[in-house]
N, C-alpha and C positions, 0 to 999 in steps of 0.2 A: 285138841281143844283144851281149854282150861276147865275141865269138867270131869265128873266120873261117868263112865259109859255104863248106863243102866241097862240098856237093851242094845243089841248089836245085830240089826237086820242085815243079812248079806245076800247077794245074788250069786248063786253058785257058779253061773256061767260067766262072771266078770271077775277077773282076778286083779288085785292092786297093781298099779302101774308105777314103775320107777323111771324117772326121766334121766337120761344121760346128758347132763348139762351142768355148768357150774352152779355150786349151791348158792352163790350170791345172786344168781339170775332168778331163782325161784322166789316168788312173792311170799313174805311172811305176813299172813292175813289175820285181821280181826274183823268180826262181823258185828255190826251195831244194828239192832232192831228196835225201833221206837214203838211203844205199846201204850194203849189206853183202853181198858175194859175189853180185852181180847182173849178171854179165857178159853174160847173154843178154837181159836186160830193158833195160839202161841206154841202149843206142843207139836202139832204137825210141822210147823215152820222149822222148828229146831231139829227135829228128828230127820227131816229131809236133808238138812245141812250135814248132820253127823253121818248119815248114810253115804252121802256123796264123798265126803273126805275119806272114807275107808278105801276108796279105789286109788288113792294117791299115797305113795311112800316117800316121805322125807321128814326130816327132824323138826321142822317148823310146824307145830300144831296150832291151828287157828283158834282164837278165843272167840266165844260167842257171848255177847253182851246184850242183854235186854234192858233198855232204858225206859222205865215205866213212868208215865206222866201223872200218876196219882190215881191208879185204878181203884175202883170200889168193889170189884169182883174178885175172882180167884186167879187173875192173870199172873200176879207175882209168884204165888204158890206153885202154879203149874210150870212157870218158866224155870224155877229152881228144881222141881222134880225132873224136868227134862235135862237138867244139868247145866243151864246157862248161869253166868253171873248176872245178878240183877242190881241195877243202879236205880234206886227209888227217888222220887221227888220229895224233898223235904219242905217243911213249912217256910214260906218265903221265897222259895225257888220260882223262877219264871216258868210259866206254863206254855204248852204248845210243842209241836214237833221239832221246831228249830232248837229250842233249849234242851229238849230231850236228847237230840243227836249230839249236842255239844257236850252234855254230861256223860254220854256214853263214850265219846272219844277221850275225854279228859280222865276217864277211869282206867284206860289201858296203861298197864304197868311199864315201868322201865327197869332195865337191868344194868347196873353200873352207870346210870345216867343215859343209857341208849334205849330208845323205844324198841320194845321187842316185836313190834308189828309195823312194817313199813308200807303195808297196803291195807285199805279199809274197804269193806263192802257194806254199803248202807242198803238194808233190805226192809221192805214193808212186811208186816206180819201176815198179811193175806197173800203172800207169794210163796210158792213152793219151788225150790230148785230141783233140776233134773238130777238123776243119779250120776251123770257124767260131768256135773257142773264144774267142780274143782279141777278135774283133769283137763277139761277144755280150756278153762281159765289159765291154767299154768302154761299150757302149750301156746296159747295166743300171747300171754304176757311176756314170755321169754323170747318169742320170735319178733314181736313188734315194739316191745318196751313202751307201751302207752303211758300217759300220766292219768288218764281218766277214760272210762268207757261205760256204756250202758247196754242192757240186754234186750233181746226180743221178748215179746209177750204172746201168750196164748191164753185167752180167757176160758173160764170154766163153763160158760154158757154158750149156746149157739145163736146164730143170727148174723145177717148180712152186715148190719151196722158194726157189729163187734169185729167181724173179719176185716172190715175197712179200717177200723181203728187200729187193729193189729198191724196192718200193712203200712199205714202212715207212720206208726211208731218205729218202723225200721229206719227212718230218715232222721238225721240229726238236725234239729232246729228248735228255736224258742217256742214254736207251736206244737212240736211233736215229741219232745224229749222231756221226761219228768222223773221224779223219784220213784214212782210206781214201777219203773222198769228195772230197778236195782242199779245202783251206781257203784262201780269199783274205782277207787281213787287212791293215788299214791299219797302217803302221808306227807311227803314234801309239798305237793301241790295243795293239799288240804290246808296246810299251815300257811303257805304262801298267799293264798287268797283269803285267808282269815276265817276258814271253816264255815259252817253254816250260820246264817244271820239269826239274830234273836227275834224271830218272827213266829207268829201263831199260824200263819198260812203262807204258802208260795215261797217257803224257804228253799225248796229245790230249784225253783225258777230263778231266784236271785243267785244262788250258789253256782248254777250252770252259766248264768250271764257273766259272772266273774271268771269262771274257768275258760270260757270261750275267748276272752281277751288275752289268755296266756298260752293256750295250746289247743290242738285238735282234740275233739271228743270222739273217741272211737265207738263204732257199733260193734259189740261183742257177738260171737257166734252162739252163745247160749240162749235158750228160750225158757222163760219162767212160766209156770202155770199161775195165773193171777185170778183171784176171785172177781166175779163180775157183779158183786152185790150192789155196788153204787149205781150201775146201769140197771140192774133188776129192779131196784127201789124206785128209780125216777124215770126210767125209760132211756133207751140209748140216745135218741135225738135230743130229747130234753136235757139230758146231762151233758152232752157234747156242746150244745148251745150255751148252757149255763157256764161251762168252764171257759169257753171262748169269750163270753161277756166279762167274766171276772179277770181273765188274763188281759183283755183289752183295757179294762178299767186300771189294772195295775201298771202295765207297760206303757200305755199311751197317755193315760190320764193322771197317773201318779197317785192313785187312791192307796190309802193305807191298808196293810194286811189285816189290821184289827177290824176295820170296818168291812172289809171284804169277807172276813171270816163269818160275820153274821149273815151276809148274803148266801155264802156257800152252804151254811147249815140249814137254810130255808129252801125246802124242795119245791116250793111253789112261788118263789119271788119272781120268776119270769112272767107269770100271769099277771101279777100286779104291776110289773114295770115294763109291760110290753112296749109301749111308746118309746121308752128310753132304750130298749134293746134295738128296736128298728133304727133309731137314730144312731146308735153306736156302730151298728153293722153298716149303715150308710157312710159313716166317717171312715171306717176301715176300708170299705170299697174305694172311696175317693183317693185315700192315701196310696192304696195299691196301684190305682190307675195312674196317679201322678208320678209314682216312682218308676213306672214301667215306660213313661214317655221319654 
């Protein structure tokens, strides 16, 4: 990491692993975490990353970059205390997760004109990586040489709806693969498809749409522990329907991310727009039927 190790939690029964493979096959990783008013989440996220990397031995130490979107709480302070490099939003900078991710990648240093990190992990702050994350990632990356991949999920809350969502998220598609799952991307592919778009919402959907036109998106073997707070706040079924409606408006109807961001932030818009929701679901059903003929 490009950080000072303040605490070094170790699991005595797990020794660091050194891989017998060419050094140029091992991904040189940078982790980019977009943050906005996440003072409670940011430290555990960073500490889990540090603990996981201690199980892997090679010279390429990953950089952890927290790209802050203008937080008014202690997010920036706690990220720095945990040892991450923080990229702050300046006056006049574009807001939203897309611009935050752009600034995080842009901050990655170069050594002699060569980027020191050739692989990028985009991780949401409410995700916790398992202790074997980097070890498993290296093994998969060296064997399969993917350009991009996503992780499996395990939510922190219980419920049949959440287990169903986890299962669906193991399949790669525009309806089931999102930034919440953690995206590991080669720097080459990131630059080839133009990085994340300058959008306040659905930047991951657009990024993945571009990637699918270029290469296969791999399901990775690692499972992230993901906060279920959005489902807890709105209800599993309500939140899933809301996401489907917003995704349909974006992909099928071409609605702007800015307008959809207002709907996404409104937990009760489904009640006020119930007729529209039914109409949209009907359109989707008709399209599916026609495509299957």
